[in-house]
Structures are given as C-alpha cells and as structure tokens.
N, C-alpha and C positions, 0 to 999 in steps of 0.2 A: 504494500500500500504506500502511496505517496500523495502529497498534496497536489491536486490538479489545478484548482482555481478557487478564487473567492468571487462570488456572484453578488452584484449590487443592483437593486431596483433604481432606475433613473427616469426622469421625466422626458428627457430628450437624448437619444443616442448621439446626435451630432454634437451637442454641448458637452456631454460626458466624454466622448471620444477626444474632443479638442483638449479638454482638461487633462486627461490621463496621458495623452500623447505628449503634450507640452511638459507636464510635471515629471513624468517617469520615462520619457523617450520611448513610449510603447509603439508598436506597429500593429495594424489590423491583421489578425490571424484567420478569422473565420466569421461569417455572418450567416444566420439562419432564422427561420420562423418556426415556432413551436407553440402549439395551442394558442393561436392568435397573439403571440408575443414576438416582437422583434428582438433578436439577441445578437450581440456582437462580442466576440472574444478579442481581447488585446493582449499582446505578449511582449515581454522584454526578457530575453534569456529564459530562465526558469520561472519568472513571475508571470502569472496569467490572471487577468481579471475578466469576468463575464458581466457585461452590461445588459440588463433586461429592461427594455423600454416599457414604461407604464405611466400613462399621463396623470395618474394620481399616486405617483411613487411616494412611499413613506420612508425611503432610505433603508428598507429592510435588506438584509444580506444573508447569504448562506455560505457554508464552507463545503468544498467538494473534494473527496478523496478518490483517486483513481485506484481501482482494484483489479486484480487479474481474473478472479472468478467470482462474479457477482452473486451467484447462487449460494456459494459457501458463506459469504458475508451476510446474506439475507437471513440465514438461519439464526442469527443473533439479534435481529431487529424485530421488535414487537409488531406483529401485523396490524394491530389497531392504530399504530401511528404512521404507517407506511403509505406513500402515494406512489403508484407505479407498480412494476417497472414499465418504462416507456422505451420504445425503440425509435431512435432519431433517424432522419433521412441519411445521415452519413454512416450509419451502422452502429453508432454508440448505443449502449443501453444504460439507462439511468433510473435511479429510485431516490425518493426524498423521504425523510422521516424526521421526527422531532426528538431532540435529546431531552433529558430530565428537567431542564429549565426552560423548555420551549424553543431552544435554538434549532435552526434548520440545518440539517446535515444531508449531503448528497453523496451517494456512491455512484461511480461511473466506471463502466467497463468499455474500453475503447478498442480492444483487440489490437492495440498498437502501443507498446510500452514507451514509445517516444513522444506521445502526444498528451 
C-alpha cells in the first residue's frame, strides 16, 4: 500500500488548477468525469492531488491509498460504511469508506504500480 493522492472538493477546476500549478509547480496528469463530477489529477513527482469540481464545494477532502489487491483490503472494511466498488473508465477500481471519526478514506487498485 502507498499513498496515491489527496482529493479536495473545489468550486472551480480552473481556479484550483491555477493555484496548485503556481504554488506547487504541478502538471495536469489526468482528467475524467465520474458520477456527474469533473475530476482533475495534478502531479509533481510523487505528490498527487485530485481536484473534484462541485459548485457548492465545502472544502471536504479524502485520502487515497493505492493497493495491489482491493478484494483483500475490503475484507477489513465494514460494509455498512462502504461506497462502491466502482470501476472507472481507465480500468481503476475504487471504494470509499469512513474511518472512526468520519474521515473519508479511499482504496484504489490501478493495476499499475507506477500510477
């Protein structure tokens, strides 16, 4: 397991992209749509931020861990707090769940250990 990204809800992808590119010298890695949301991944070396556009963004965030075998990790997640798994257009499989303090956690299987 390794840290894959930190996701942040933003009101405008363009404004957020400009901020993170300027502050952290990040570059656009990947953009996609998922469940009516526009999502943009920015990257600088091993640092990756996922911007999730929501015109009523509250600044919520989640932390995402890349795992090699999602099914194995899901055995430890209470099904009552789990959302997913979802298969993305790029082949990634993801699941969200809440930690004991309400924090959002994501597990992501990319089938590519370098992403």
